[in-house]
N, C-alpha and C positions, 0 to 999 in steps of 0.2 A: 445461495444456500446449496444448490445441487453441485456447483463447481467446488465449493469448499468441502462438501461431503466426500467427494472423490479424491480431491487433492490433499486433504488433511486427514479426515477420519479414516476412510478406507485405506489410504496409503499407509498411515501409521499402523493400522491393524495388521495389514499384510506384512509390513516390515517386522513388527513384533512377533508375529507367528513364525516368520522365516528364521529369526534369530533364536527363538526358543527351540526350534527344530535343530538348528546348528549346535546349540548348547548341549542337547542330548547326545549329539554325535561327537563333538569336540571338547566338551567340558566347558569351563569358564573362560576360554580363550577368545570368545566371540566379541567383536567390537560393537558397541552400541552408539557410536558417534553419529552415524547417519540418521538414526531415530531421534537422537537429541537435537540434531540440526533442524528437524521439522518444526520444533518449537522456538527456534531462535529467530532473530529479526532478519537474518540473511537467507531465510527459507524462500526460495523462488516460488514454490508451490502454493504458498500463502500470500506472498507479497504481490505477485502478478495479479491475482483476482482482486485484491484490495486496492491496488493502484488503479485498475480499470474501473472498479466500483466507485472509487472516490470521485473520479471524473464524471462518471455517469450519474451519480447521485446529485452532484452540483447542477448538472444540466437539467435533470428531470424535476427535481424538487423546487427549482427556481424558474422553470420554464413557464410557469403560469403568468409571470410578469410580461410575457410577450403575447398573451392571448387576451384580447379586450374583454370578452365576456367573463373570463375567470378573474381578471383584475377587478372588474366591477362587482363581482360577487364577493370576493374576499374583502374589498374595501367597504362593502355595505355591512359587514359584520361589526358588532360592537366590541372591537378590540383595537388597541393602539398599534401603530405601525411597528414599533420595536418588538412588541410581543408577537405580532404576526411573523416578523422576520425570524425571531428566535424559535418560534414553533416549527416553522418550515426547516430551519437549520437543524434543529434537534431531530425532526422526523427523518431527514435525509441521512444524518449520521446513524441514527438507530436502525434504519433499514439495512445498513451494511454491518454495523458493529454487533448487533444482537445475533444475527445468524452466524457470524464468525465466532463469537464467544460461546454460543450454543454448541457449535461443532467442536470447538476446543474442549469444552467440558465433557462432551460425549466421548471425545478421543481419549481424554485422561481416564474416564471411567472404564472404557474398554481395555486400556492398557493395564490398569490396576486389576481388573477382573481376570485378565489373562495371566496375572502373577508376575508382571514385569514392572510394577510401580516403582521399585527401588532403582531402576535404571533411568528414571526421569530426572534430568538435571534442573533443579528448581531455579538456579541462577539464569540459565538459558531461557527457561520458561517465562519468568517475570520480566527479564530484560527484553525478551522478544515481544511480549505484550506491549511494553512501553514503547519500543521502537516502532512497531506497527501502528500504534495509535498516533504517535507524533507525526509520522510521515503521512498517514491517512488524513488527519485533520489539516495539515499544511496544504496538501493537494486539493482537498475538498473545499477549503476556505478560499483559495485562489480561484477555483472554478466558480464558486458561488458569487464571488466578487465580480468576475467577468460577466456573469449573467445579469447582475444588477446594473452594470454599466452600459449594457447594450440593449438593442430593441428587437433582436431576432435571435432565435435559438442557434442558428447556424453561425451568425456573427459572434454570439456569446461563446460558442464552442471553440471557434477559431481564436478569439481573444484569450481564452483560458490556456490554449496551447501556446500562445505567444508568452503569456505570463510564466508558464512552466518551462518553455524552451528557448526564450530569447537570449538569456544570459549565457547558457552553455554553448549555444550556436555561435554567438558573437565571439566568445573566447576561442572556440575551435577555429573560426574563420581567421581571427587575428593570428593565432599560432601558425596556421597553414600559410598565410600570406607572408609572414616574416621568414619562415623556413623556405618558401618558394623563391622569394625575390632578394633575400639577404643571406647568401650562403655562409657568411662569417658570423651570423647571429647564433649564439650558443643558447638554445632553448632550454637546455637542461638546468640552467640556473634557476628556473622556476618549475615547481612541481605542478605541471598542468593537469595531471590526472586528479590530484587532490583539489585543485581549484574548480575543475569541472564538476567534481562530485559534490562540492558544497555550494555551487552557484544556483541550484534549483532544488526544490523538494523532490521533484521527479527524478533528477539525476542522482540525488542522495539516496533515494530509495533503491534505484537500480544498482548503485555502487554497493549498498549493503547486501543486495542479493548475491553479488559476485564476491563478497567478502573483502572488499577494498576499503 
């Protein structure tokens, strides 16, 4: 919440204030593109905290599976295993999504109150929300799955990194080996940047940050 407050809300408020000041000096020639980008899915100031939080939420909210006393406690409750799983899954997602949406709403309110609401691009806003949610749930789900399949938090964290990074690392190694040992191999026949970007939710999220 604190990270998003500074990277989203305060950042947007400062940019809005700066552009309103420039408008008074230069008229309507001021560009609002950088402010609009904050709400898009390739905003690194939002994507980086959400990427890290997706991984952390999976490790934290399913870490109880690796603690004997906590497992005994949860399994003693009169609730089915599927309901227990979905309750933890929803709690982990809400712990990240709710602070993000709260900061996003606060940001919009501040911008509107400052008189710059007309400069908010609704398409970038809603497409950005959808893009962030898709990437968050993909990374969060793979991390939760890794925690379910292992017996220790450390091993679960490592396995989740394997899930997120194995495909792009394998493709990068393959491309490097062919370029290193086969000088006549024409690697440009394949769009490796696009393949790497779509081989993992993590690399896809990173590629969106860079606008690729």
